[in-house]
C-alpha positions as CSV (number, residue, x, y, z in Angstrom):
1,M,-70.7,-34.9,1.6
2,Q,-69.2,-36.6,-1.8
3,P,-69.1,-33.1,-3.4
4,L,-66.9,-31.6,-0.7
5,L,-64.7,-34.8,-0.6
6,R,-64.2,-34.3,-4.5
7,Q,-63.2,-30.5,-3.8
8,L,-60.5,-31.4,-1.1
9,A,-59.2,-34.3,-3.4
10,R,-58.8,-31.7,-6.2
11,P,-55.3,-30.2,-6.7
12,R,-55.5,-26.7,-5.0
13,W,-53.2,-24.9,-7.4
14,I,-55.9,-25.6,-10.3
15,H,-57.8,-22.5,-8.9
16,C,-55.0,-20.4,-9.0
17,R,-54.4,-17.8,-11.5
18,P,-52.2,-18.9,-14.3
19,G,-49.2,-16.9,-13.0
20,A,-49.6,-18.5,-9.5
21,A,-50.0,-21.9,-11.1
22,R,-46.8,-21.4,-13.2
23,A,-44.9,-20.1,-10.1
24,A,-46.0,-23.2,-8.2
25,L,-44.8,-25.5,-10.9
26,Q,-41.5,-23.9,-11.1
27,R,-40.8,-24.1,-7.5
28,S,-41.7,-27.7,-7.4
29,G,-39.9,-28.5,-10.4
30,V,-42.6,-30.6,-11.6
31,R,-43.3,-30.7,-15.5
32,C,-46.9,-32.3,-15.8
33,Y,-50.2,-31.8,-17.4
34,V,-53.4,-31.7,-15.6
35,D,-56.6,-33.2,-17.0
36,S,-59.3,-30.8,-15.5
37,I,-62.4,-29.0,-16.4
38,D,-60.1,-26.1,-17.0
39,R,-57.4,-26.9,-19.4
40,R,-56.7,-23.3,-20.3
41,V,-54.9,-23.2,-16.7
42,S,-52.9,-26.1,-17.6
43,V,-52.0,-24.5,-20.9
44,Y,-50.9,-21.2,-19.2
45,T,-48.6,-22.9,-16.8
46,L,-46.4,-24.0,-19.6
47,T,-43.3,-22.2,-20.0
48,E,-41.9,-23.4,-23.4
49,P,-43.9,-23.1,-26.8
50,Q,-42.9,-26.8,-27.7
51,E,-44.7,-27.8,-24.4
52,V,-47.9,-26.0,-25.6
53,L,-47.8,-27.5,-28.9
54,S,-47.3,-31.2,-27.4
55,F,-50.1,-30.6,-24.7
56,M,-52.6,-29.5,-27.7
57,D,-51.3,-32.4,-29.9
58,R,-52.2,-34.9,-26.9
59,H,-55.5,-33.3,-26.3
60,P,-57.3,-32.7,-29.5
61,D,-60.7,-32.7,-27.9
62,S,-60.0,-29.5,-25.9
63,D,-62.7,-26.9,-25.9
64,L,-62.6,-24.0,-28.1
65,N,-61.5,-21.6,-25.4
66,T,-58.6,-23.9,-24.6
67,F,-57.7,-23.8,-28.2
68,E,-57.7,-19.9,-28.2
69,A,-55.6,-19.7,-24.9
70,A,-53.1,-22.2,-26.6
71,L,-52.7,-19.9,-29.6
72,R,-52.7,-16.8,-27.4
73,H,-49.8,-18.3,-25.2
74,L,-47.9,-19.5,-28.5
75,S,-48.3,-15.7,-29.8
76,R,-46.8,-14.4,-26.7
77,F,-43.7,-16.7,-27.1
78,S,-43.4,-15.9,-30.7
79,Q,-43.4,-11.8,-29.9
80,R,-40.9,-12.4,-27.1
81,G,-38.5,-14.9,-28.6
82,G,-38.0,-13.1,-31.9
83,H,-37.7,-14.5,-35.5
84,R,-36.2,-17.9,-34.8
85,T,-39.0,-18.8,-32.0
86,N,-41.6,-17.5,-34.3
87,A,-40.1,-19.7,-37.2
88,Q,-39.9,-22.8,-35.0
89,I,-43.7,-22.4,-33.9
90,V,-45.2,-21.4,-37.1
91,E,-43.4,-24.2,-39.0
92,D,-44.2,-27.0,-36.8
93,A,-46.8,-29.4,-37.9
94,R,-48.8,-29.7,-34.5
95,F,-49.2,-25.9,-35.0
96,H,-50.8,-26.3,-38.2
97,A,-53.0,-29.0,-36.8
98,L,-54.1,-26.5,-33.8
99,L,-55.0,-23.9,-36.6
100,S,-57.0,-26.7,-38.7
101,G,-58.9,-27.4,-35.4
102,L,-59.8,-24.0,-34.8
103,T,-60.6,-23.3,-38.5
104,S,-63.1,-26.2,-38.4
105,R,-65.0,-25.2,-35.6
106,L,-65.3,-21.4,-35.9
107,E,-69.2,-21.8,-36.6
108,E,-69.3,-22.8,-32.9
109,C,-67.8,-19.7,-31.6
110,D,-69.9,-16.8,-30.4
111,A,-68.8,-13.2,-31.3
112,T,-66.6,-12.6,-28.2
113,L,-64.6,-15.7,-29.0
114,L,-64.3,-15.1,-32.5
115,S,-62.9,-11.6,-31.6
116,K,-60.3,-13.4,-29.1
117,I,-59.1,-15.9,-31.8
118,S,-58.7,-13.1,-34.3
119,D,-56.7,-11.1,-31.8
120,S,-54.5,-14.0,-31.0
121,S,-53.8,-15.1,-34.5
122,G,-53.2,-11.5,-35.6
123,R,-50.3,-11.1,-33.1
124,F,-48.0,-13.5,-35.0
125,Q,-45.7,-11.0,-36.8
126,N,-45.3,-13.1,-40.2
127,S,-48.0,-14.3,-42.3
128,T,-48.2,-18.2,-43.3
129,P,-50.5,-19.8,-45.4
130,E,-52.2,-21.7,-42.5
131,L,-52.7,-18.0,-40.5
132,V,-54.1,-16.7,-43.8
133,D,-56.5,-19.7,-44.1
134,L,-57.7,-19.1,-40.7
135,A,-58.1,-15.5,-41.3
136,S,-60.0,-15.8,-44.3
137,R,-62.3,-18.5,-42.6
138,L,-62.5,-15.9,-39.6
139,A,-63.8,-13.5,-42.1
140,E,-66.5,-15.6,-43.6
141,V,-68.1,-16.5,-39.9
142,V,-67.7,-12.9,-38.8
143,C,-69.6,-11.7,-41.7
144,Q,-72.6,-14.1,-40.7
145,R,-72.9,-12.4,-37.4
146,E,-74.6,-9.0,-38.1
147,D,-75.4,-7.1,-34.9
148,S,-73.7,-9.5,-32.7
149,F,-70.3,-7.6,-32.1
150,T,-69.6,-5.0,-29.3
151,A,-67.6,-1.9,-30.3
152,R,-64.4,-3.3,-28.7
153,N,-64.7,-6.8,-30.4
154,L,-65.5,-5.4,-33.8
155,A,-62.3,-3.1,-33.6
156,T,-60.4,-6.2,-32.6
157,V,-61.5,-8.2,-35.3
158,A,-61.1,-5.3,-37.8
159,I,-57.4,-4.7,-36.9
160,S,-56.5,-8.5,-36.7
161,L,-58.1,-9.3,-40.0
162,S,-56.5,-6.3,-41.8
163,K,-53.1,-7.7,-41.1
164,R,-53.9,-10.9,-43.1
165,I,-56.6,-10.7,-45.7
166,R,-58.1,-7.7,-47.9
167,D,-61.6,-8.8,-48.8
168,V,-64.3,-6.5,-50.0
169,E,-67.1,-8.2,-48.5
170,T,-65.3,-8.1,-45.1
171,V,-64.4,-4.6,-45.2
172,E,-68.0,-3.7,-46.2
173,F,-69.4,-5.7,-43.3
174,I,-67.1,-4.0,-40.7
175,R,-67.8,-0.6,-42.3
176,N,-71.7,-1.1,-41.8
177,E,-71.2,-2.6,-38.3
178,V,-68.8,0.5,-37.4
179,L,-71.6,3.1,-38.4
180,K,-74.2,1.1,-36.3
181,L,-71.9,1.3,-33.1
182,I,-70.4,4.9,-33.7
183,D,-71.8,6.3,-30.3
184,D,-70.3,3.5,-28.5
185,L,-66.5,3.7,-29.8
186,E,-64.0,4.7,-27.5
187,P,-60.8,6.4,-28.4
188,K,-58.8,3.0,-28.7
189,H,-61.5,1.6,-30.8
190,C,-61.4,4.7,-33.2
191,N,-57.6,4.1,-33.3
192,M,-57.8,0.4,-34.3
193,L,-60.6,1.1,-37.1
194,L,-58.6,3.9,-38.6
195,E,-55.5,1.7,-38.9
196,A,-57.5,-1.4,-40.0
197,F,-58.9,0.8,-42.9
198,R,-55.6,2.4,-43.7
199,R,-54.1,-1.2,-44.0
200,W,-57.0,-2.3,-46.3
201,G,-56.3,0.8,-48.5
202,V,-59.7,2.0,-48.0
203,F,-60.4,5.9,-47.5
204,D,-64.1,6.2,-46.8
205,R,-64.7,10.0,-46.0
206,Q,-67.9,9.6,-44.3
207,L,-66.3,6.9,-42.0
208,V,-63.4,8.7,-41.4
209,D,-65.2,12.0,-40.6
210,L,-67.3,10.3,-38.0
211,L,-64.4,8.5,-36.4
212,V,-62.6,11.6,-36.2
213,E,-65.7,13.4,-34.7
214,R,-66.0,10.8,-32.4
215,M,-62.5,11.0,-31.1
216,T,-62.7,14.8,-30.8
217,D,-65.9,14.3,-28.5
218,E,-64.0,11.8,-26.3
219,V,-60.5,13.7,-26.4
220,D,-60.5,14.0,-22.7
221,Q,-60.9,10.4,-22.2
222,F,-57.6,9.5,-24.1
223,V,-54.9,8.0,-22.0
224,P,-51.1,8.4,-22.8
225,D,-50.8,5.2,-24.9
226,E,-53.9,6.0,-27.0
227,L,-53.3,9.4,-27.4
228,V,-49.8,8.5,-28.9
229,E,-51.4,5.8,-31.0
230,A,-54.1,8.4,-32.2
231,L,-51.3,10.8,-33.5
232,S,-49.5,7.9,-35.0
233,V,-52.5,6.8,-37.0
234,L,-53.3,10.2,-38.1
235,S,-49.7,10.7,-39.5
236,R,-49.8,7.4,-41.2
237,L,-53.0,8.5,-43.0
238,G,-51.8,12.0,-43.6
239,L,-55.2,13.4,-41.9
240,A,-54.9,16.9,-41.6
241,R,-57.5,17.7,-39.0
242,G,-56.3,20.6,-37.2
243,F,-59.0,20.9,-34.5
244,L,-58.4,17.5,-33.4
245,L,-54.8,17.8,-33.4
246,R,-54.8,21.1,-31.4
247,R,-57.0,19.2,-28.6
248,L,-54.6,16.2,-28.7
249,C,-51.3,18.2,-28.9
250,G,-52.9,20.4,-25.9
251,L,-53.6,17.7,-23.7
252,A,-50.3,16.1,-24.4
253,F,-47.9,18.9,-23.6
254,E,-50.1,19.5,-20.5
255,N,-49.3,16.2,-19.3
256,L,-45.8,15.4,-20.9
257,R,-44.3,13.6,-17.5
258,Q,-47.1,11.2,-17.9
259,F,-45.4,9.5,-21.0
260,T,-42.5,7.4,-21.3
261,A,-39.5,8.4,-23.2
262,R,-40.5,5.6,-25.7
263,E,-44.1,7.1,-26.1
264,L,-42.7,10.6,-26.6
265,A,-40.2,9.5,-29.1
266,R,-43.4,8.1,-31.1
267,M,-45.3,11.2,-30.5
268,S,-42.7,13.6,-31.6
269,Y,-42.2,11.3,-34.9
270,A,-45.8,11.5,-35.6
271,L,-46.4,15.3,-34.8
272,A,-43.2,15.9,-37.0
273,R,-44.8,14.1,-40.0
274,L,-48.0,16.1,-39.5
275,R,-46.0,19.2,-39.6
276,F,-47.3,19.9,-36.2
277,L,-44.3,20.4,-34.2
278,A,-43.1,23.7,-33.4
279,Q,-39.5,24.5,-32.6
280,S,-41.0,25.6,-28.9
281,N,-42.2,22.0,-28.6
282,V,-38.9,20.5,-29.2
283,D,-37.5,22.0,-25.8
284,E,-40.3,20.7,-23.9
285,L,-40.0,17.4,-25.4
286,V,-36.3,17.1,-24.8
287,D,-36.5,18.2,-21.2
288,A,-39.1,15.6,-20.6
289,M,-37.1,13.1,-22.2
290,R,-33.6,13.7,-21.0
291,P,-34.0,11.4,-17.8
292,E,-34.7,8.5,-19.7
293,L,-33.2,9.1,-23.0
294,H,-30.5,6.7,-22.5
295,R,-33.1,4.0,-22.2
296,L,-33.9,4.6,-25.8
297,R,-33.2,1.6,-28.1
298,G,-33.0,1.0,-32.1
299,S,-36.1,2.3,-33.9
300,Q,-37.2,4.6,-30.8
301,I,-33.8,6.6,-31.3
302,S,-34.0,6.9,-35.0
303,E,-37.8,8.4,-34.6
304,F,-36.6,11.0,-32.2
305,L,-33.5,11.7,-34.3
306,F,-35.8,11.9,-37.2
307,A,-38.4,14.2,-35.6
308,L,-35.5,16.7,-34.4
309,S,-34.3,16.8,-38.1
310,M,-37.7,17.3,-39.6
311,V,-38.0,20.6,-37.8
312,K,-34.2,21.4,-38.2
313,A,-33.8,21.8,-34.4
314,T,-30.0,23.1,-34.8
315,H,-30.3,24.5,-31.3
316,Q,-30.6,20.8,-30.1
317,L,-27.6,19.7,-32.4
318,E,-25.8,18.3,-29.2
319,T,-29.0,16.1,-28.3
320,C,-29.0,15.0,-32.2
321,R,-25.2,14.0,-31.7
322,T,-26.0,11.9,-28.4
323,L,-28.8,10.0,-30.4
324,A,-26.5,9.4,-33.2
325,A,-24.1,7.8,-31.2
326,Q,-26.5,5.9,-29.0
327,Y,-28.2,4.4,-32.2
328,V,-25.1,2.6,-33.0
329,D,-24.5,1.3,-29.5
330,S,-28.0,-0.2,-29.2
331,E,-27.9,-4.1,-28.5
332,G,-27.2,-5.6,-31.7
333,G,-25.9,-2.5,-33.6
334,I,-26.7,-1.4,-37.4
335,P,-27.4,-5.0,-38.6
336,Q,-30.1,-5.5,-36.3
337,M,-31.9,-2.5,-37.2
338,S,-35.0,-2.4,-39.4
339,G,-34.9,-1.1,-42.9
340,G,-37.1,2.0,-42.3
341,S,-35.1,2.8,-39.1
342,L,-31.8,2.6,-40.8
343,I,-33.1,5.1,-43.7
344,D,-34.6,7.5,-41.0
345,Y,-31.2,7.6,-39.2
346,A,-29.3,8.2,-42.7
347,W,-31.6,10.8,-43.7
348,S,-31.3,12.6,-40.3
349,L,-27.7,12.5,-40.6
350,A,-27.6,14.2,-43.9
351,A,-30.6,16.9,-43.1
352,M,-28.5,17.9,-40.0
353,D,-25.3,18.1,-41.6
354,L,-23.7,15.4,-39.3
355,V,-22.6,13.1,-42.0
356,E,-18.9,14.1,-41.5
357,D,-19.2,13.6,-37.6
358,F,-20.6,10.2,-38.1
359,E,-19.0,9.1,-41.5
360,K,-18.3,5.4,-40.3
361,D,-21.8,5.0,-38.9
362,F,-23.4,6.7,-42.0
363,R,-21.3,4.2,-44.3
364,A,-22.5,1.5,-42.3
365,A,-26.0,2.3,-42.4
366,L,-25.9,2.6,-46.2
367,E,-24.1,-0.7,-46.5
368,E,-26.6,-2.4,-44.4
369,T,-29.4,-0.9,-46.5
370,F,-28.1,-2.0,-49.8
371,K,-27.7,-5.6,-48.7
372,R,-31.4,-5.6,-48.3
373,K,-34.3,-5.9,-50.7
374,V,-35.5,-2.7,-52.3
375,P,-38.9,-2.3,-50.2
376,Q,-42.2,-2.1,-52.1
377,N,-43.6,0.9,-50.0
378,R,-42.9,4.1,-51.8
379,T,-42.4,6.2,-48.1
380,P,-38.9,4.8,-47.4
381,L,-37.8,5.2,-51.0
382,M,-38.8,8.8,-51.1
383,K,-36.7,9.5,-48.1
384,F,-34.0,7.6,-49.2
385,F,-34.0,9.6,-52.4
386,D,-33.1,12.4,-50.6
387,V,-30.1,10.6,-49.2
388,I,-28.8,9.8,-52.5
389,C,-29.2,13.4,-53.8
390,A,-26.9,14.3,-50.9
391,L,-24.4,11.7,-51.7
392,D,-24.4,13.0,-55.3
393,L,-24.1,16.7,-54.6
394,E,-22.3,17.0,-51.2
395,Y,-20.8,13.8,-50.3
396,Q,-19.3,12.8,-53.5
397,H,-15.7,12.6,-51.7
398,L,-17.0,9.7,-49.8
399,K,-17.1,7.8,-53.0
400,I,-20.3,5.7,-51.9
401,Q,-21.7,3.7,-54.6
402,V,-25.2,3.4,-54.7
403,P,-26.7,0.1,-56.4
404,S,-28.6,0.6,-59.6
405,T,-31.7,-1.2,-58.2
406,W,-32.1,1.2,-55.1
407,R,-31.2,4.0,-57.4
408,A,-34.0,3.3,-59.9
409,A,-36.6,2.5,-57.3
410,C,-36.0,5.7,-55.2
411,D,-36.1,8.0,-58.6
412,E,-39.4,6.2,-59.4
413,A,-40.9,6.6,-56.3
414,D,-40.3,10.3,-56.3
415,R,-41.4,10.9,-59.8
416,F,-44.5,8.9,-59.2
417,E,-45.5,11.0,-56.2
418,M,-44.6,14.2,-57.9
419,D,-46.9,13.5,-60.9
420,R,-49.8,12.4,-58.5
421,L,-49.6,15.5,-56.5
422,E,-49.4,17.9,-59.6
423,S,-53.1,18.0,-60.1
424,S,-54.2,18.2,-56.5
425,R,-56.4,20.6,-55.0
426,L,-53.7,22.4,-52.9
427,H,-51.5,22.9,-56.0
428,N,-54.4,24.1,-58.0
429,E,-55.3,27.0,-55.5
430,V,-51.6,27.9,-55.5
431,M,-51.1,28.3,-59.1
432,M,-54.3,30.4,-59.4
433,R,-52.7,32.9,-56.8
434,F,-49.2,32.8,-58.9
435,D,-51.3,33.8,-62.0
436,Q,-51.9,37.2,-60.5
437,L,-49.0,37.7,-58.3
438,Q,-46.4,40.4,-58.5
439,G,-44.1,42.5,-56.1
440,S,-40.6,44.1,-55.9
441,S,-37.3,43.0,-54.1
442,K,-34.3,45.1,-53.8
443,G,-35.9,47.8,-56.1
444,L,-36.6,45.2,-58.8
445,K,-40.1,44.2,-59.8
446,W,-41.0,40.5,-60.3
447,R,-43.7,38.7,-61.8
448,L,-43.3,34.9,-61.9
449,K,-44.1,32.4,-64.7
450,M,-44.5,29.3,-62.7
451,Q,-44.7,25.7,-64.2
452,R,-45.8,23.0,-62.4
453,N,-43.5,19.9,-61.6
454,G,-40.5,21.5,-62.9
455,V,-37.1,19.9,-63.3
456,C,-34.1,21.0,-61.1
457,T,-31.6,18.2,-61.5
458,P,-31.7,15.6,-59.5
459,Y,-34.9,16.9,-58.4
460,R,-38.3,17.8,-59.2
461,V,-40.0,20.6,-57.7
462,D,-43.8,21.7,-57.3
463,M,-43.5,24.8,-59.3
464,L,-40.5,26.6,-61.1
465,D,-39.9,29.7,-62.9
466,E,-36.9,28.5,-64.9
467,K,-35.9,32.0,-66.1
468,L,-35.4,33.5,-62.7
469,G,-34.4,30.1,-61.0
470,I,-37.3,30.6,-58.4
471,A,-38.5,27.2,-57.3
472,L,-41.5,26.4,-54.9
473,D,-42.2,23.4,-52.7
474,L,-45.2,22.9,-50.7
475,E,-44.5,21.4,-47.3
476,I,-47.3,19.0,-47.2
477,I,-48.2,16.4,-44.6
478,S,-48.3,13.4,-47.0
479,W,-44.6,14.1,-48.0
480,P,-42.5,11.9,-45.8
481,T,-39.4,14.2,-45.5
482,A,-39.2,17.9,-44.7
483,R,-37.9,20.0,-47.7
484,H,-35.0,21.7,-46.0
485,L,-32.3,19.2,-47.0
486,K,-33.7,19.4,-50.4
487,H,-33.7,22.9,-50.5
488,R,-30.2,23.3,-49.3
489,L,-29.0,21.1,-52.3
490,L,-30.8,23.0,-54.7
491,E,-29.7,26.4,-53.2
492,G,-26.0,25.0,-53.6
493,K,-27.0,24.7,-57.3
494,G,-27.9,28.4,-57.6
495,Y,-31.7,27.9,-57.5
496,R,-33.8,30.3,-55.1
497,M,-35.8,28.0,-53.2
498,V,-39.4,28.9,-51.7
499,K,-41.0,26.7,-49.1
500,L,-44.7,27.0,-48.2
501,E,-46.0,25.5,-45.4
502,Y,-49.2,23.7,-45.5
503,W,-50.7,25.1,-42.1
504,D,-49.7,28.3,-43.1
505,W,-51.9,28.2,-46.3
506,R,-54.7,26.7,-44.5
507,R,-54.8,29.6,-42.2
508,A,-54.8,32.0,-45.0
509,R,-58.7,31.9,-45.6
510,S,-59.1,34.5,-48.3
511,E,-57.6,35.2,-51.7
512,E,-56.1,38.2,-50.7
513,D,-54.5,36.3,-47.3
514,Q,-53.0,33.7,-49.9
515,S,-51.8,36.3,-52.1
516,V,-49.9,38.2,-49.3
517,L,-48.5,34.9,-47.9
518,L,-47.1,34.0,-51.2
519,E,-45.6,37.4,-51.9
520,R,-43.8,37.5,-48.6
521,E,-42.4,33.9,-49.0
522,V,-41.1,34.9,-52.5
523,T,-39.8,38.3,-51.4
524,K,-37.8,36.2,-48.4
525,A,-36.3,33.9,-50.9
526,L,-35.2,37.0,-53.3
527,E,-33.7,39.1,-50.5
528,A,-31.8,35.9,-49.6
529,N,-30.5,35.4,-53.0
530,P,-31.3,38.6,-55.0
531,L,-32.1,38.6,-58.6
532,P,-29.1,40.2,-60.9
533,L,-29.7,43.7,-62.0
534,P,-30.8,44.2,-65.6
535,E,-28.0,45.3,-68.0
536,E,-28.4,49.0,-68.9
């Protein structure tokens, strides 16, 4: 009889789901904490981060599951509340005490709980010394649990730790565990692991090949958000895996209506960076997005606008104008946009020759960009180098002054990347074909003497015949912008520009096919801008 009486005396809402318990409290207007055998329920009923911190401060003897629940709940508040809420949480001494309590007891955790704690701590956007200390200790404990993690838990630990630490021992442990679990990995796990190793700056060809092969085997199991994430990760890594990309694109374009507008914007952005977005695909994407196009906000707009600009979709110019106007009308306007989004927006306007139509917004985007610190990442700097060149060559009348720090950083980023690519395998292949290449145009025979990394001020080009003014650039997937803006600017200075598409070159299997492709592209450029007739 006693057990039954105890059950009847226990508050009934303790057994409700956290959401139901929270609703019950809100209806009653009661703000109380319940000491029960499951304090996690009490944590999830709290509706303010300060209440969670106060609860944990008064219950330092809680079990580890409750600590993890509190950390996860706080991370949700941080994500929903923005920068100010995040700062209030991570700077609170009670939050530091919570992290310290977790850190000191990690040895007691099993693999699943370690995975949950990693995931919860990884959801905080900014790193702090306390979060880094927790991640470092997590890594130490994780490395002691060989053969303990499931595929899901291992992927979660990897993606979470990659945000805070870069430790050789941890990376090697994760790699070895992945090799053991390769046949158990699902598409989502493969995405997370590829992104984790990208953040760590590690490119292990064997591991990447195995993960890509696993993704290819499981391609029919991708759900929409996993497919979008796969394309995004491949684009960030610059992985030119044609077979997998064709399978993913086929799956995506057969089911476009199953994606949200936000997912379609991300997918377009990734495919454009991979040089895998065809003009015919653009119309399908625009048609699929049109009913919800107005719902896009901020970076979602700049991503889709950037994708259209990358493929030079001039037949969708009205859509580009709509997106450009919608961008500045987003909540918070230009001052609230991220630096990368502002640069994508500015590049898109220049690439689609829409600067005059949106001069005020273009100025505002540049002014906001110049207020911020110069990023360390070369990718946005290389994009912005194109914008600076456009200001110098086409939009001098706007009289926009580029700060010397931004100009120097962008120039250095472009120069560094050009020097790095000069000796690449692809460049070597193209140069070998040029050594034997000759042809004729408009009755004039030509044979090019190409030099690598030629200077066409203010740009550098992959290859240049200075005497004939013929310059070639390779449209490769590791370069963050399409070449058509650069080529438009240099053609304005009198150069004959040749663009060689990466995927076209890869389809040319034999040396003869490669020579035919090169001759065709050079001839096309010479017919558009013929060589002068020789003097008699």
